[in-house]
C-alpha positions in Angstrom: 43.0 -71.1 94.2 45.6 -69.1 96.2 44.7 -66.2 98.3 46.6 -63.0 98.8 45.4 -61.8 102.6 46.1 -57.6 103.0 45.0 -55.1 105.6 45.3 -52.2 103.4 48.3 -51.3 104.5 50.6 -54.7 103.8 49.6 -58.2 102.7 49.7 -60.4 105.8 49.5 -63.8 104.6 49.0 -66.4 101.7 46.0 -68.7 102.2 44.1 -71.3 100.6 39.9 -70.9 100.6 39.9 -72.9 104.1 42.3 -69.5 105.8 45.1 -72.2 105.7 48.4 -70.6 105.8 50.3 -71.7 103.3 53.8 -70.5 104.7 55.3 -68.8 101.5 58.0 -65.9 101.8 56.6 -63.2 100.2 56.7 -58.9 99.9 54.7 -57.2 102.1 53.8 -54.6 98.9 50.7 -55.4 97.4 51.4 -55.5 94.4 54.6 -57.0 94.6 53.1 -59.6 96.2 50.4 -60.3 93.6 53.3 -61.0 90.7 55.1 -63.0 93.2 52.2 -65.8 93.8 51.5 -65.7 89.6 55.3 -66.6 89.7 55.1 -70.1 92.3 51.7 -70.6 91.1 51.6 -70.2 87.1 48.3 -72.4 86.3 46.2 -70.2 89.3 43.7 -67.9 89.8 45.2 -65.5 92.1 42.8 -63.8 94.7 43.4 -60.8 96.3 40.9 -60.5 99.9 41.0 -57.5 102.6 41.0 -59.6 105.9 38.2 -58.7 107.2 36.2 -59.5 103.7 37.4 -62.9 104.3 34.7 -64.6 105.1 32.1 -62.9 102.2 34.2 -64.7 99.6 31.7 -66.8 97.4 34.3 -69.5 97.0 31.3 -71.9 95.0 30.7 -69.1 92.7 34.2 -68.4 91.5 35.0 -71.0 89.3 31.6 -70.1 87.5 32.2 -66.4 87.1 35.7 -66.7 85.7 34.6 -68.1 82.6 38.0 -68.3 80.9 41.8 -66.9 82.1 41.4 -63.1 80.5 39.3 -62.0 82.4 39.9 -60.1 86.1 37.5 -60.0 88.5 36.7 -57.6 91.7 34.2 -55.5 93.9 33.9 -53.0 96.4 32.6 -55.2 98.9 32.1 -51.2 101.1 30.8 -49.8 98.3 33.5 -47.4 98.5 36.5 -46.7 95.7 39.9 -45.3 95.8 39.6 -42.9 93.0 36.1 -40.1 93.1 33.9 -39.5 90.4 36.0 -36.8 89.2 37.7 -38.8 86.6 34.3 -38.5 84.7 34.7 -35.4 84.0 37.7 -36.4 81.6 35.9 -40.2 81.1 32.7 -40.4 79.0 32.7 -44.2 78.6 30.5 -46.2 80.0 33.5 -47.8 81.7 33.5 -44.8 83.7 30.2 -45.8 86.2 29.9 -48.7 88.2 26.5 -50.6 89.6 26.8 -52.3 92.6 24.0 -54.2 91.8 25.0 -55.9 88.4 28.2 -57.3 86.7 29.5 -53.5 85.2 33.2 -53.4 82.3 34.9 -51.4 84.4 38.7 -50.5 84.9 38.3 -49.1 88.4 39.2 -52.4 90.8 38.7 -52.8 94.0 41.4 -54.3 96.4 38.5 -55.9 98.6 37.8 -58.7 97.0 39.6 -59.6 93.5 41.0 -62.2 91.4 42.9 -62.3 88.2 44.8 -65.6 86.6 48.3 -65.8 87.0 49.0 -65.9 83.6 47.8 -62.6 82.6 50.6 -61.2 85.6 53.4 -63.4 84.4 53.6 -61.7 80.4 53.7 -58.3 82.2 56.6 -56.5 83.7 56.2 -55.9 87.4 58.2 -52.3 87.3 55.3 -50.7 84.6 52.9 -51.2 87.7 54.2 -51.5 90.8 52.2 -48.7 93.2 52.2 -48.4 96.8 48.4 -48.5 96.7 46.9 -52.0 95.5 44.0 -50.1 94.4 46.0 -47.5 92.1 47.8 -50.6 91.5 44.6 -52.9 90.4 42.9 -50.0 88.2 46.3 -49.0 86.9 46.7 -52.7 85.3 42.9 -52.8 84.4 42.9 -49.8 82.5 46.1 -50.6 80.5 45.1 -54.1 80.0 41.4 -54.1 79.2 42.1 -52.9 75.1 44.6 -55.9 74.9 41.9 -58.0 75.7 42.0 -58.2 79.3 38.3 -58.2 80.4 37.8 -56.2 83.5 34.1 -56.3 85.6 33.5 -54.9 88.4 31.3 -58.4 89.8 29.3 -58.5 93.1 28.7 -61.9 92.9 32.2 -62.4 94.0 30.8 -62.0 97.6 28.1 -63.2 99.7 27.3 -59.9 101.6 27.4 -56.3 100.4 28.4 -54.4 103.7 27.2 -51.1 104.2 27.9 -47.9 106.1 31.4 -49.9 106.5 34.8 -48.5 107.1 36.1 -46.1 104.4 38.9 -46.7 102.1 41.8 -44.2 102.1 40.4 -41.5 98.7 43.1 -40.6 96.0 44.0 -37.0 96.3 44.2 -34.4 93.6 47.7 -35.8 93.1 46.4 -39.0 92.4 44.3 -38.2 90.3 46.2 -35.7 88.1 48.7 -38.9 88.0 46.4 -41.8 86.9 45.9 -39.0 83.9 48.8 -38.6 82.8 49.8 -42.3 83.0 46.7 -43.8 81.3 45.4 -40.9 78.9 46.7 -37.6 77.3 48.5 -35.1 78.9 45.9 -32.8 77.3 43.4 -34.4 79.5 45.1 -32.7 82.7 44.1 -29.1 81.4 40.7 -30.1 80.6 40.4 -31.8 84.4 41.5 -29.1 85.9 39.2 -26.3 83.2 36.3 -28.6 85.0 37.6 -29.0 88.7 37.6 -24.4 88.3 34.2 -24.2 86.8 32.2 -26.6 88.3 33.6 -27.1 91.8 35.4 -23.9 92.3 38.3 -26.1 92.9 41.5 -23.9 91.7 45.0 -25.8 92.6 48.2 -26.0 89.6 50.1 -28.1 91.8 48.7 -31.5 91.2 48.6 -30.4 87.8 52.4 -29.0 87.4 53.4 -32.7 89.6 52.1 -35.3 86.9 54.1 -33.4 84.3 56.6 -36.0 85.6 54.7 -39.0 84.6 54.9 -40.4 80.9 51.9 -41.9 79.6 52.5 -45.9 80.1 52.8 -48.2 76.8 53.0 -51.7 76.8 53.4 -53.9 74.0 50.2 -55.2 72.5 50.6 -58.2 71.9 51.2 -59.0 75.3 48.2 -61.4 75.8 48.3 -62.8 73.3 50.3 -65.6 74.2 47.1 -67.0 76.7 45.4 -69.1 74.6 41.7 -69.6 75.2 40.0 -72.6 76.0 37.6 -73.5 73.2 34.2 -73.9 73.4 32.4 -77.7 72.5 28.9 -76.3 72.1 27.9 -77.8 68.8 27.4 -74.7 66.1 24.8 -76.5 64.5 22.0 -76.8 67.1 22.3 -73.3 67.4 19.7 -71.2 65.2 20.1 -67.5 63.8 18.0 -65.1 62.7 19.2 -61.8 60.5 17.3 -58.4 60.8 18.2 -56.1 58.1 16.3 -52.5 57.7 16.0 -51.3 53.9 15.3 -47.9 52.2 16.0 -48.2 48.4 19.1 -50.2 48.2 17.8 -53.6 46.3 21.0 -53.9 44.6 23.6 -54.0 47.4 20.5 -55.7 49.7 20.6 -58.8 46.5 24.3 -59.3 47.1 23.9 -59.7 50.9 21.4 -61.9 50.7 23.6 -64.1 48.6 26.3 -63.9 51.2 23.9 -65.0 54.0 22.8 -67.8 51.5 26.4 -69.5 51.2 27.2 -69.3 54.6 28.4 -72.7 55.9 26.4 -71.5 59.5 22.8 -70.7 57.4 20.4 -68.1 59.3 16.8 -69.5 60.0 15.3 -66.7 59.3 16.3 -63.1 57.7 13.8 -60.5 58.4 13.8 -57.5 56.2 11.8 -54.3 57.1 11.4 -52.1 53.6 10.5 -48.4 53.9 9.3 -46.7 51.0 11.3 -44.0 48.6 9.4 -41.2 47.6 6.0 -42.0 46.3 7.0 -45.4 46.1 3.3 -48.0 47.6 4.6 -51.7 46.7 7.6 -53.6 47.4 10.8 -52.9 45.2 12.4 -55.7 46.2 10.9 -58.8 43.6 13.9 -61.3 43.8 12.3 -61.9 48.2 9.7 -64.3 46.0 11.4 -64.6 42.6 14.5 -66.3 43.7 14.8 -69.6 46.0 16.5 -68.5 49.2 18.0 -71.3 51.5 16.5 -69.5 54.4 12.9 -68.6 55.0 12.7 -64.7 54.4 9.8 -62.4 56.7 9.3 -59.2 54.4 7.5 -56.5 55.9 6.8 -53.4 53.6 5.8 -50.5 55.5 4.9 -47.1 54.9 6.9 -45.8 57.7 10.9 -44.2 57.9 13.1 -44.8 60.5 15.4 -47.2 61.4 14.9 -47.4 64.8 10.7 -48.4 63.8 12.3 -50.5 61.3 14.4 -52.2 63.7 12.2 -52.5 66.6 9.4 -54.1 64.2 12.3 -56.8 63.4 12.5 -57.4 66.8 8.8 -58.5 67.0 9.8 -60.8 64.7 12.6 -63.0 66.0 11.8 -66.7 66.5 15.7 -67.9 66.1 18.6 -68.5 69.6 20.3 -65.4 68.0 20.3 -62.4 65.7 22.2 -60.5 63.7 22.1 -56.5 63.2 22.9 -56.0 59.9 23.0 -53.7 57.5 21.8 -53.5 53.8 25.2 -52.4 52.2 27.8 -55.1 54.0 29.5 -58.0 52.8 30.4 -61.3 55.0 32.8 -64.1 53.8 30.7 -67.4 53.8 32.1 -68.0 57.4 31.1 -65.1 58.8 28.5 -66.4 61.1 29.9 -69.5 62.1 32.6 -67.4 63.3 31.1 -65.0 65.1 28.7 -67.2 66.9 32.0 -69.1 67.9 33.6 -66.0 69.1 30.7 -65.5 71.1 30.9 -69.0 72.7 34.6 -68.8 73.2 34.1 -65.9 76.0 30.8 -66.9 77.2 29.3 -63.3 76.3 25.8 -63.0 74.6 26.7 -59.4 73.0 29.8 -59.6 70.3 30.1 -56.5 67.8 32.4 -57.0 64.5 34.8 -54.7 62.9 32.9 -53.1 59.9 35.0 -51.2 58.0 35.4 -50.1 54.3 38.3 -51.0 52.1 39.8 -47.5 52.6 39.7 -47.8 56.4 42.3 -50.0 58.6 42.1 -52.2 61.2 43.6 -50.5 64.8 42.4 -53.1 67.4 43.4 -56.2 66.6 42.0 -58.1 69.3 38.8 -59.0 71.3 38.2 -57.0 73.6 35.6 -55.1 75.8 34.1 -52.2 73.7 32.1 -49.0 75.0 30.1 -48.7 72.4 27.4 -51.3 70.2 27.2 -51.4 66.4 23.6 -52.2 65.2 24.2 -52.9 61.5 27.1 -55.2 63.0 26.0 -57.1 66.1 25.3 -60.9 67.1 23.1 -61.1 70.2 21.6 -63.8 71.8 18.0 -63.4 71.2 16.8 -63.8 75.0 19.0 -60.5 76.4 16.7 -58.4 74.4 13.4 -59.1 75.9 11.9 -55.3 77.2 14.5 -53.6 75.1 13.9 -51.8 72.0 15.8 -48.9 69.8 14.7 -45.7 72.1 12.7 -43.8 69.1 13.8 -40.4 70.4 16.7 -41.1 68.4 15.1 -41.6 65.3 16.1 -39.4 62.1 18.8 -38.2 64.6 22.4 -40.1 65.8 23.2 -42.5 68.8 20.1 -45.2 68.5 22.8 -48.2 68.0 25.3 -46.2 71.5 22.0 -45.6 73.7 21.0 -49.8 72.5 23.9 -51.1 73.8 23.7 -48.6 76.6 20.6 -50.9 77.3 22.0 -53.7 77.4 24.9 -52.6 79.7 22.1 -51.6 82.2 20.9 -55.4 82.2 24.4 -56.2 83.4 25.7 -57.4 80.3 29.0 -56.4 77.8 30.0 -55.6 74.8 33.1 -57.2 73.3 34.2 -56.2 69.4 35.6 -58.6 67.5 38.3 -57.8 64.7 37.3 -61.2 63.1 35.3 -62.6 61.3 35.2 -58.9 60.1 32.8 -57.1 57.4 33.4 -55.1 54.5 31.0 -52.0 55.0 30.4 -50.5 51.0 29.3 -47.3 52.3 26.3 -46.9 49.6 26.1 -43.3 47.6 22.7 -43.5 48.9 22.9 -43.9 52.7 22.2 -42.6 55.5 19.3 -40.0 55.5 18.0 -40.4 51.7 15.7 -37.6 52.7 16.4 -35.0 55.0 13.7 -35.4 57.7 11.7 -32.0 59.4 12.4 -32.3 63.3 10.8 -31.0 65.7 13.1 -28.0 66.5 14.2 -27.4 62.5 12.6 -24.0 63.1 13.2 -22.7 66.3 14.3 -19.4 65.8 18.0 -20.6 68.1 19.4 -24.2 66.6 19.8 -26.2 69.1 23.6 -27.4 69.6 24.6 -30.0 69.6 21.8 -32.4 68.1 19.6 -33.0 71.0 19.8 -36.3 70.3 23.3 -36.6 71.8 22.3 -34.9 74.8 19.1 -37.6 75.2 21.5 -40.1 75.6 23.5 -38.1 78.7 20.5 -37.5 79.9 19.1 -41.2 80.3 22.6 -43.3 80.7 25.8 -40.9 81.6 26.7 -39.0 84.8 26.1 -35.3 85.7 30.0 -35.2 85.3 30.3 -36.6 82.4 27.5 -34.0 80.8 29.7 -31.4 82.2 32.5 -32.6 80.6 31.4 -33.0 77.3 29.6 -29.3 77.4 33.2 -28.1 77.8 34.7 -30.4 75.3 32.2 -29.0 72.7 32.4 -25.2 73.8 36.4 -25.6 73.1 36.1 -27.0 69.8 33.5 -24.3 68.9 35.8 -21.8 69.8 38.4 -23.2 68.1 36.6 -24.1 64.4 35.3 -20.0 65.3 37.6 -17.7 63.1 35.9 -14.5 64.2 36.2 -14.9 67.5 34.2 -12.3 69.8 34.0 -14.2 72.9 31.3 -12.3 74.3 29.3 -13.2 71.5 30.6 -16.6 71.0 29.7 -17.6 75.0 25.9 -16.1 74.8 25.2 -17.9 71.8 26.3 -20.8 72.7 25.0 -21.0 76.1 21.3 -20.2 73.9 22.2 -23.7 72.0 23.0 -25.6 74.9 20.1 -24.9 76.5 17.9 -24.7 73.3 19.6 -28.3 72.9 18.9 -29.5 77.0 15.1 -28.3 76.6 14.4 -30.8 73.3 16.4 -33.6 74.7 14.7 -33.4 77.9 11.1 -33.6 76.4 12.4 -36.6 74.1 13.3 -38.2 77.4 9.9 -37.9 78.8 8.1 -38.6 75.1 10.5 -41.6 74.8 11.1 -43.0 77.8 11.6 -46.7 78.2 
């Protein structure tokens, strides 16, 4: 390993782990020096560290933390970051927030300490990323490469001690915030950023926005990292057991077809857990083929008299007994090597949560590489069973929307990450009798002022997002509704929006209390 040491202002040297100077002549600029070292040591991990933190590097941990070459880790030992939380006004993803106590998937990098493999840097053009400030450069690198398959994390285990009340780093100005938005988001987000600053922080300054308009959104080849080959896992897949969990309601033909797919898998599931919910007036199971046909796996079937996918999945989770769980839907189809393929991806990336591509025939695959994923698919995901201890689908989302997103955020709160894989893929038939087959009577359905948005949407914000992310969403919702309102009366529209938002927030807070974890 090669260690680039700096003192915030400039690079001061290149060292090995014993702090012996390697006597290499490189640039004093951090970004230039990092690329130069990658060229000099193409097969190595390149580490960066601020001089005063060198003694805190956990060298014995680094190789165990760095599972494969498509990774980038960093940690702010001082617990201070170059960018402020102002960016949360326009970025509502979990990647915009960091936990200081556990690993967090994020593009927010720190120059305090971190590492990346030289092969990643060597496929890039240094001129696309050059910046005088190391923190801006590293965050820009991560923001651009995360969608291309670089796994980026804030990793507390990189250092042995977290220091408090340390000297603060130089913080990004509003000009730098605006520049970062212009280079990594669409320009319309600059206007939303300015509007949110004015509404919620009473900051009105057009100069940063005007100055940032000269910058275009950065774009790089989406296939850049494809040449970096991962070392395949040597684990014997046949030694791993998988349970498949399927909630179902009135879709026996679709379910039967999916069970046939599962029976032909190259890696057969050990158990298939089916939670059957009743159709109107139904008193017994409508799935006779579960017992009349011979299956190459154990079927654990429960016919319950309560509707709701959250309740069904929670019951199914209590019946899991294998090493892994595949969360399926009853209207999907898979190829015969699907379970083997998705398990192999999990082992290759040393990640216990995988969400597979799940598209209809008419939909096109947009993301074509394995990458970190901001949400979670409750009908298309593989999860290591021991990671699910203590987790459940929040009943506050029952008959609403967002239970799968919430479940993914619960996993993230444990320091886990969700990876999306384009292959093996799932075909989603989107059964015409899907969704809410019987319209539920919601607690707020008879309110004089109907909540908007749905209280379950705000419940997710209250449980997992920051206040700035919530306010940023509020601004976007207001603008969207305003543009849809053809007979626009500004005073009347604004008054109604506030009433509906407050009503939604009232119910979201009630749901939060009623369904607290």
